C-alpha positions in Angstrom: -15.5 13.3 -21.4 -17.9 10.5 -22.0 -19.8 10.9 -25.2 -23.5 10.2 -25.6 -24.3 6.5 -25.8 -25.6 4.8 -29.0 -27.9 1.8 -29.0 -28.8 -0.8 -31.6 -31.5 0.6 -33.9 -30.4 4.2 -33.5 -30.0 6.1 -36.8 -26.4 7.0 -37.6 -25.7 10.7 -37.3 -22.1 10.5 -38.6 -21.2 13.1 -41.1 -20.6 11.8 -44.6 -17.4 12.7 -46.4 -18.1 14.1 -49.9 -16.0 14.8 -52.8 -15.7 18.6 -53.0 -15.5 18.5 -56.8 -18.8 16.5 -57.0 -21.1 16.6 -53.9 -23.2 13.8 -55.3 -20.2 11.3 -55.0 -18.7 10.0 -51.8 -15.1 11.2 -51.2 -12.1 9.2 -52.2 -11.5 8.6 -48.5 -14.9 7.0 -48.1 -14.6 5.0 -51.3 -11.3 3.6 -50.2 -12.8 2.6 -46.9 -15.7 0.9 -48.5 -13.4 -0.8 -51.0 -11.3 -2.3 -48.2 -8.1 -0.9 -49.6 -6.4 -0.7 -46.2 -3.5 -3.0 -47.1 -2.7 -1.2 -50.4 0.6 0.7 -49.9 -0.7 3.2 -52.5 -3.6 4.0 -50.2 -2.8 7.2 -48.2 -5.8 6.7 -45.9 -5.2 3.0 -44.9 -5.2 3.8 -41.2 -8.6 5.7 -41.2 -11.2 4.2 -38.9 -14.3 5.8 -37.3 -14.4 6.0 -33.5 -15.4 2.6 -32.1 -18.7 2.7 -30.2 -19.2 -1.1 -30.0 -19.4 -3.0 -26.8 -16.9 -5.7 -25.7 -16.1 -7.8 -22.7 -13.9 -6.6 -19.9 -11.2 -9.2 -19.4 -9.6 -7.9 -16.2 -10.5 -5.4 -13.5 -7.9 -3.0 -14.9 -9.8 -2.9 -18.1 -12.7 -1.1 -16.5 -13.3 2.5 -17.7 -16.1 4.5 -19.1 -19.7 3.2 -19.6 -20.4 -0.4 -18.6 -23.3 -2.8 -18.1 -23.2 -5.4 -15.3 -24.7 -8.5 -16.8 -26.2 -10.9 -14.2 -26.3 -14.7 -14.1 -30.0 -14.9 -14.9 -31.9 -16.7 -17.6 -32.7 -14.9 -19.8 -29.8 -12.4 -19.3 -30.5 -9.3 -17.3 -28.4 -6.5 -15.9 -28.2 -4.2 -12.9 -30.3 -1.0 -13.6 -31.6 1.9 -11.7 -34.5 4.3 -12.2 -34.5 8.0 -11.6 -35.6 7.5 -8.0 -32.6 5.3 -7.2 -34.5 2.0 -7.2 -32.1 -0.8 -8.3 -33.5 -3.7 -10.2 -32.6 -6.5 -12.7 -33.5 -5.3 -16.2 -34.0 -7.9 -18.9 -31.6 -7.3 -21.8 -33.1 -7.1 -25.3 -29.9 -6.7 -27.3 -28.3 -10.1 -26.8 -27.5 -12.9 -29.2 -28.9 -16.4 -28.4 -29.0 -15.6 -24.6 -25.2 -15.3 -24.5 -24.3 -12.7 -21.9 -21.0 -12.1 -23.7 -22.9 -10.4 -26.5 -25.1 -8.2 -24.4 -25.6 -4.5 -25.2 -27.8 -2.0 -23.5 -31.1 -0.8 -24.9 -32.0 1.6 -22.0 -29.8 4.3 -20.5 -30.9 3.1 -17.0 -28.8 -0.1 -17.6 -25.6 1.9 -18.1 -23.1 2.8 -15.3 -19.9 4.9 -15.6 -16.9 3.4 -13.8 -15.1 5.7 -11.2 -11.9 4.6 -9.6 -11.9 5.0 -5.8 -8.6 6.9 -4.9 -6.1 5.0 -2.8 -8.0 1.7 -3.1 -8.5 -1.2 -5.6 -12.3 -0.5 -5.5 -14.5 1.2 -8.1 -17.8 3.0 -8.0 -20.6 2.9 -10.5 -22.4 6.2 -11.4 -25.9 5.8 -12.9 -27.4 7.9 -15.8 -29.2 10.0 -13.2 -26.0 11.0 -11.6 -26.1 8.9 -8.4 -23.9 6.1 -7.3 -24.8 2.4 -6.9 -24.6 1.4 -3.3 -25.4 -1.6 -1.0 -26.4 -1.3 2.7 -25.6 -3.6 5.5 -28.7 -5.7 4.8 -27.7 -6.4 1.2 -30.2 -4.0 -0.3 -29.1 -2.0 -3.3 -30.0 1.6 -4.1 -28.6 4.4 -6.3 -29.2 7.6 -4.3 -25.8 8.7 -3.1 -24.2 11.8 -4.6 -20.7 10.8 -3.6 -18.8 7.5 -3.0 -18.5 6.1 0.5 -17.6 2.5 1.5 -21.2 1.5 0.7 -20.7 2.7 -2.9 -17.4 0.9 -3.3 -17.0 -2.4 -5.0 -13.9 -4.7 -5.3 -13.9 -6.5 -8.7 -12.7 -10.1 -8.2 -11.9 -12.2 -11.4 -13.8 -15.4 -11.6 -12.6 -18.9 -12.6 -14.2 -18.5 -16.0 -12.2 -15.9 -18.1 -14.1 -12.7 -18.4 -16.3 -13.4 -15.4 -16.2 -11.4 -12.1 -17.7 -11.2 -8.6 -18.5 -7.8 -7.1 -17.6 -7.6 -3.4 -19.6 -5.0 -1.6 -18.7 -2.2 0.8 -15.2 -1.9 -0.7 -14.2 -5.4 0.5 -14.9 -4.6 4.2 -17.3 -7.6 4.4 -17.3 -11.0 2.7 -20.6 -10.2 0.9 -21.1 -10.2 -2.9 -23.6 -8.9 -5.4 -25.9 -11.8 -6.6 -29.1 -12.4 -8.5 -32.0 -14.4 -7.2 -35.2 -15.4 -8.8 -38.3 -13.9 -7.3 -42.1 -14.5 -7.7 -43.0 -10.8 -7.9 -42.8 -8.5 -10.9 -42.5 -11.2 -13.6 -41.3 -10.0 -17.0 -42.4 -10.9 -20.5 -40.2 -14.0 -20.3 -42.2 -15.2 -17.3 -39.4 -14.8 -14.8 -38.3 -12.0 -12.4 -35.0 -11.5 -10.8 -33.8 -9.6 -7.7 -30.4 -8.0 -7.3 -29.0 -8.6 -3.8 -25.8 -7.8 -2.0 -25.9 -10.5 0.8 -24.3 -13.5 -0.9 -21.6 -14.8 1.6 -19.5 -16.8 -0.9 -18.7 -16.7 -4.6 -21.0 -18.9 -6.7 -22.8 -19.1 -10.0 -25.4 -16.5 -8.7 -22.6 -14.0 -8.0 -21.1 -14.3 -11.5 -21.2 -11.0 -13.4 -20.1 -10.3 -17.0 -19.0 -6.7 -17.5 -19.5 -5.2 -20.9 -17.8 -1.9 -21.8 -17.4 0.3 -24.8 -14.5 -0.8 -26.9 -12.9 2.6 -27.2 -12.2 2.6 -23.4 -10.5 -0.8 -23.3 -6.8 -0.3 -22.7 -5.6 -2.9 -25.2 -7.8 -1.5 -27.9 -6.8 2.1 -27.1 -3.1 1.0 -27.3 -3.8 -0.5 -30.7 -5.3 2.7 -31.9 -2.3 4.7 -30.6 -0.1 2.3 -32.5 -2.1 2.9 -35.7 -1.9 6.6 -35.2 1.9 6.4 -35.3 1.6 4.7 -38.7 -0.7 7.3 -40.0 1.5 8.8 -42.7 0.9 8.9 -46.4 3.1 7.6 -49.2 3.4 11.2 -50.4 4.8 12.4 -47.1 7.2 9.5 -46.9 8.5 10.2 -50.4 9.0 13.9 -49.5 11.0 12.9 -46.5 13.2 10.5 -48.5 13.4 12.7 -51.6 12.4 10.2 -54.2 9.7 7.8 -55.3 9.5 4.7 -53.0 8.9 1.1 -53.8 5.9 -0.6 -52.3 8.1 -2.7 -50.0 9.9 0.5 -48.8 6.5 2.1 -47.9 5.6 -0.9 -45.8 9.0 -1.0 -44.2 8.8 2.7 -43.1 5.3 2.4 -41.8 6.3 -0.6 -39.7 9.3 1.3 -38.4 7.1 4.2 -37.5 4.9 1.8 -35.4 7.9 0.1 -33.8 9.9 3.3 -32.9 12.9 3.0 -35.2 11.5 5.3 -37.9 14.5 7.7 -38.2 17.0 4.9 -38.5 15.0 3.4 -41.3 14.5 6.7 -43.1 18.3 7.2 -43.1 18.8 3.7 -44.5 16.3 4.2 -47.3 17.9 7.6 -48.1 21.4 6.0 -48.3 20.1 3.2 -50.5 18.5 5.7 -52.8 21.9 7.5 -53.2 23.7 4.3 -53.9 21.1 3.3 -56.5 21.4 6.8 -58.1 25.1 6.5 -58.7 25.3 2.8 -59.4 
């Protein structure tokens, strides 16, 4: 399930953790997080982290999942957007640092698309906020009015020469046409420029370059790192109960590392044996 999107400037609605013995004070857990005590072996909550809702760059086509924005090669940066009627347009991005497309974040839900894998193919579809899919007809004109994915709503993501850049081949790769952006004289924005999204570029060029930004929590590498941290999520107290004695700082680190790397039970046995040897030495 895709959770509601958050944009820059939105007020945080995250629940605050409070100390039950004194509601006016933040909980120990929150104090530890604010105090950056993650590396302290005495800290039982060193793996705690809130769900990541930041935006990052997709590096490969296999990264694509969840909400994304398709950042175009325009100046200033814009992205593919669609209104409730299915009209597709280039929407100028407000949340971008120094006109660097690699830092872009959406400020309007119309700029966001949810990636859908097309079964049995390498293609993907992009579903808009109004529930319709992005598509391109045989004349290179985009719209977002389809309730289901056909070849017109299918796109093959081709990695570019520059790392993190892509070209979007239309109609599921049936034709050698690509999504591109072209400057137009109508509908100028506050920057004094206007851009048109087309699907009739016949070769890959600068105009067909697309940066794809996605939510960090959906990126496979980041998800794998979170799963690894979840395996480490065990307190010092729990470890000492398993071993049956108080542990040295180095032993705590050793066991947490073993839990991450998959040889936890072997290390637990070694630590137990060491404890018995020390006891009768």
